[in-house]
N, C-alpha and C positions, 0 to 999 in steps of 0.2 A: 448912757454908754449901751453898745448893741454888743450882744454876746453872739459867736459864730455857733451855728446849729451843730449838734453832736451828732456823730455817724451812728447809724443803726447798730446795736449789739451783733447780729448776724454778719453785716458786711465788715464791722471791725475784726470780729473773729475769724472770717475768711481773709482778711489782711494778712493777719498774724500767721496763719496756718500755711500761705503762699509758699511753696518752695521754690528754689533756684530753678533755672531751666535746666542745668545739667544733672539734677538729681531726678530720678523716677519719681513719680506719685505712686504711692501706695496703693496695690491692688485691693479690693474688699472682697470679701470670701462670695463667690458664685452661689447661686441656688442648685444648678446643676452639677453634677460630677461629670470631670471632663473625660470622655472616651479615649483609650487610646486604639490608633486606627493599625496597629500590627496585626500580622494574618496570623501569627501565632505567639501566645502568651506563654508566662513561665507557670500560670496554673494548668494550663492544656497538658503539660508535660507533665507535671505531678498527676494529675489526672489519669493520664495513660498509664505511668509506671505505677501508681498507686494500685489502679485497679487489675493490671496485670499480674501484679504481687500478690494481692488478694485472692484474684482467680485461681493462682497456682496453690495458695496455702490450701482454699476451701477444698480444691478437688482431689489434693494429696490427701487430706482429712479424710474426706469420704471414701477414698480408693483404699486406702492402708488400714484406718481405723473402725470406722462405720459400716460400711458395705463392701460385700464379698465382690467387688468388681475389679476386673483387669482388661488390660488391653489398650493399646498406644492409640488407635483411633479414638475408642471411648473416651479416653483421658483427654484428648484434646477438644474432641466436640463438646463434653460438660464444662471443661475451663474456658472455651470461647464464650457459652452462654453464661456463666458467670461474669466474664469479664465484661460484656455487653451489658448486663444487669448494673453491676458496680460502676461500670463509667455512666452511666445514665443518671444513677442516683448521685457521684460525684457532681456532675456538672448542674444538676438540677439546684445544688444549693447556690450557685451563681448567677444562672439564666433562668429563662422563662421556657413554657412549653415549647414551641416553636423551635427554638435554638436548641432546646434538648434534643429534638426528633431531628434536627438536622446534622448535629454531631454527632447521633448514632448512626444516621446513613450513611454519613463521611468515611466513617470506621468499618461499617460493612463493605462498601465499595472498594476502599483501600485494601482492605483484608482479602477480599477475592482477586483483585489483581496480584497481591502477593502470592496467593496459592498457585495461581496460573504460571507465574515466575517461576516460582519453587519448582513446579511440577515439570514445566519444559527444562529448566536447569538440570534436573535429576535424570531426566530420559536423556539430554545429550551427554552428561557424565558419565552416567552408567553405559552408554553404548560406548564410549570413546576407553571405557576402561575395561571393558570386557572384550574390546578388540585391539588393545593393546600390544597383543601378541602377534598379528598377522600384521598391521600396520607398518610396522618398521622393514619389512623384506621388501625388497623393490621389486623380487619377480611377482609378487601379489598384485603389481599394477600393470605389469607387462607380459603375463601370460596367462593362456587358459587352463583348464581342467581336464585337457585331453591326456597328459601322460600323468596325472597325480588321481590317488584314490583317496576313501577315508582314511587309511591308514599311515599316508605319507605325512612325513612333516610339514610344517609351512615354509620351509625352504623351497618346496616344490608345489608348482601350480599357481592359479591366481584367477581374478575375474576381469579381466580385457575383453572377452567375450560379453559378458555382462554389461560393461560401460560403455561399449559401442552400439550393441543393443539398444540399452535405455535412450542413447543419445539419438538414434536413428528414428527410433519409434515416436519419440516425443517432438521430435522437430517434424516428421511427416502429421505427425495431429495438429501440432501447432498451424502448420502451411494450411491445412483443410479447414480448422476449427476459427482461427482468427479474423479471415475475411469474411466468413460465412455467419460468426458472431455479431462482428461489427455493423456489416450491413443490414442483420436482422432488427439490430438495437437501433439504428437511425431509421428504419422503418416503422417500428412501433412508435416512434416520438414524433416523425416528420409525417406520417400518413395514419393520422387516428380513425377509428372508424369501427365497425364491429369485427371484422375479420383482425382487424389489429389487437382487439381486446382478447379474441379467441386465441391469438397466438400467442400472446403474453400468459394466458392462463395455462396453456400447454408446456409453456417453457417453466413456467413456476412447478408445475407438477413433475417436470422432469427433473428439477434440482433436487429431489428426494428419491430419483431411481437408484436402486440396488444396483453394484457394480456387477453382480452375476448374471443380472438381468441382461445388462450391455452385452457381455459375454456371450450369453446365450443367442442374442438376436443377431450379432454377427456370426457366430459360429452356424446358425441355421440359415443365413442368407447369402452368405460368402463362401462359406466352406462347403456346406452341404449342397446348396441350393446351386451356386455357381461353379463349383468345383475347384477353386483355388488352392485349397491345401492350407494347413498352418503354416503361416511366414509374420515377419514383422508387420507386413503392410496389414494384415487382417487384426494384429494386435493395435495397430495404430487408429483403424476405424474403430473398434472398441474404445480405446483411449478417447478418440473426438468424441463419441457418443455420451461419455461421462463429463467432456470439458465444456461441449458447446452449450448446454444450458447455465452452465456456471458464468461462463463469458460473457453471454447474452443478458442475464438478469444483471449482472453487475455493471456492463456498460449502459443498460438502460436508466439504469438509477443515476449513473454519473452524468448521461447527456440531459438528464430531465435538470440538472441543478445547471445548466447554463442558462443565463439570464435571457428573457425573452426579448431585451432591447437591442440585443447584438441581431438577432435575427431580424428584426423589424429596420433596424439600420441597413444592414444588407439588402431585404429587400426594398427599401426606400431609394438604394442606387441602382436599382434595376436588375439584379441578379436572381436569378432562378433557384428553385429550393434546392434542388441537387448540388448547384455552385456554391451555396451558402451554407449547406451541411457539410461539403468537402473541404472550403477554404475559412470557414468561421466557426462550425458546432464542434467538429473533430478537432482543430488546432487545439481550442478553450479547453476540450475535455481531454488532453493528450496524458495528465499525468493520472487521471480516474483511470482511463482507459488503459493505460499500463499496468494499473493495480487489479482490473479486473483480467487482463493477461496471466499475472501471477497468481491470482486465486485459482483461475483455469487449470494453470500447470502444476501448481501444487496440487490439486484433485487427481489428475491424472498420473503425475509420475510416481505417486506411491502407491497405484493399484497392481495387484497380485493376480486375483481370480479371472479379470478379464484375459489378460496376457497367457496365463495356464492353459485357459480354453481354444485360445486362437493362435498363439505361436508356438506352443507347445514347451518342450524343454530339451538341452542340448547342452553337453559341456565342451564342444569343439566352437572356434571362431567361424561365425558366418556373417558378414558384411552385407550380404544380399538381403534386403529386407522384403523382395518379391519371390524369395524361392527358399524353401526349407524352413524348418523350425529356428527360431531365434529367441534367446532367453534375454531377460532384462534384471536390473540389480534387485527389485524387490523379489521377483521369483527366485534369484539366486539365492537370498536372504533365508526365503521360507524353505529352501531345499537344503541349505546348509546346516541350519539349525535343528531338522529333525532329525539329524544325525546324532548318536548317543556318543560319538567321539570327539574329545575334547578340541581336536585340531582344527575339525569341521564346524563345530560351534564359535569359536574364535574367527574363523573366517566368514560366518554369518555375520557376526557383530562386526567384523572390519568391512564386510558389505555395507552393511546399514549406514557405519560412518563416512564411507564413500558417497551412499546416495545421499545423505545430508548435505556432505561437502559441494556435491554436485548441484543439487538445488539450490544453496546459497549462492554458487556461480552463477547460476541462471538466473536468479533474482537480481543480483548485481548488474549483469548485462541488460535485461529489461530496464532499472532504473537509468541506467547510462544512456540507452538509446531514447526512451520515452519518458524518461521522469522530469525533463525540462519543463519550465514554468511556459504559460501560453503567450508567442511572440519572441520568445528566446531563440536565438539562432546560435550554431556552433560555428567555429572558425571558418571551416570551410564555406558554410552558407553566407556567412558575412562577406568572405573573399569573392563568392561569386556575385552576390549583390553590389559590391563596390565595383567591378568589372563590368556588370552591366550597366551601371550609372553612368561609368565613363562611357561606354560607347553609345548610350542614349544622349549623352551632352553632346559628342563628337558628331553625330548626327544630327543633332538639330542643330548644331553650328554649321555645319557644312550646308544643310537645307537652306538656313538663314542667309548663307552667303550666297547659295546658287540662287536665289530669288532675287537677292539684291542685283546682282550681275545682270541676270537677264532681263530685270526690269530697266538696267542701264543701257542695256544694247538694243533693245526694242522701243527705247524713246525715240521718237524723229527729230533730227537735227534742224533747228528753225534759224535761218540766215534772213537778215533785215536787209532788203533792197536799197542801194544807195537812191536817194532822193535827187534828181537833177534839179538845178536851180532854173526856175521859170523867169527867162530874161527876156521879157517884153519892150518893145521900144514904145514909150511914149509916143 
């Protein structure tokens, strides 16, 4: 009698523990702890809140009970130092050294950004609040200060002459500096050499030029040497001296970011260097060039001392930038806030608020004009391209039809002569 061989114990045990296909197999405990991929965890929030609360408590204890300190600025600085130390300590309980340094650096960067935003918001809100008495009056934007004095109420006089002066001066300065700045930036990138390096060094040095020096330069050359007199055009020249290096430097950096493969592809098609710069480099860097113009405008529109030296001051409307003194919004703000009268101070802050609104409007227009992506066309440009394509298609079709008709008319008409039968008599 032969007995069947018994199954091994391990195989029999495995057969007994086999689960149905529908039931999930139990997962054994892994050796490594599963890490969360979320950017923000609950422990990070707890560490921030706990560090802030502990920093406020320790700083209050120092300022109230232990040390004779006072002042809001000192309280904030000491509290922030305590906050960074406590936050690093709490994070070190769960993370290693590089992670702790990364978290602390991230908190410092975000804190600096928050401080800048708060400072900007404070300036804007404070200016609007101090000028709230002058801004609601319609005459503030439609009249000049010819018939209004320091003791007159806000219902008399306005800043129309300053608005017109600022617009004319900044537009003339942009007309002079934008083409020159862009051409110089293209030259620095497309024609490298010793002279280009020398020009770049001069431009970098001029970015830190004090505004009073630019005003004195135009005052000495245009007003004293040439005898043009104080005018809005002289102020535009002074503003142009301030704006030109900013535009050149920013445009130079932006043009450097254009990929070299685009230039190489253009050269491979047989185009010249300047045609490549005009049709390839500048359209690609359009958005960055717009930013450079905005930076230059922001530098020039708020200058006061060059305008004071070159344009003078007047309370009357002068729309001619080439003849007579002409005032601007920053200069009007400076003159208004010097007065001890509350109505004049309110006019000064209202003028500053108007200047901020005007700068914002210019920035929006610049973004709408030049802030499109490379290769993106407006509706009018797209319509012109469609019409040009239709004209080209019609011209090609007419040319093809004309060639076919000419070929058909010039072809000789071949006639086969009749063959007479050869009737030979046998």
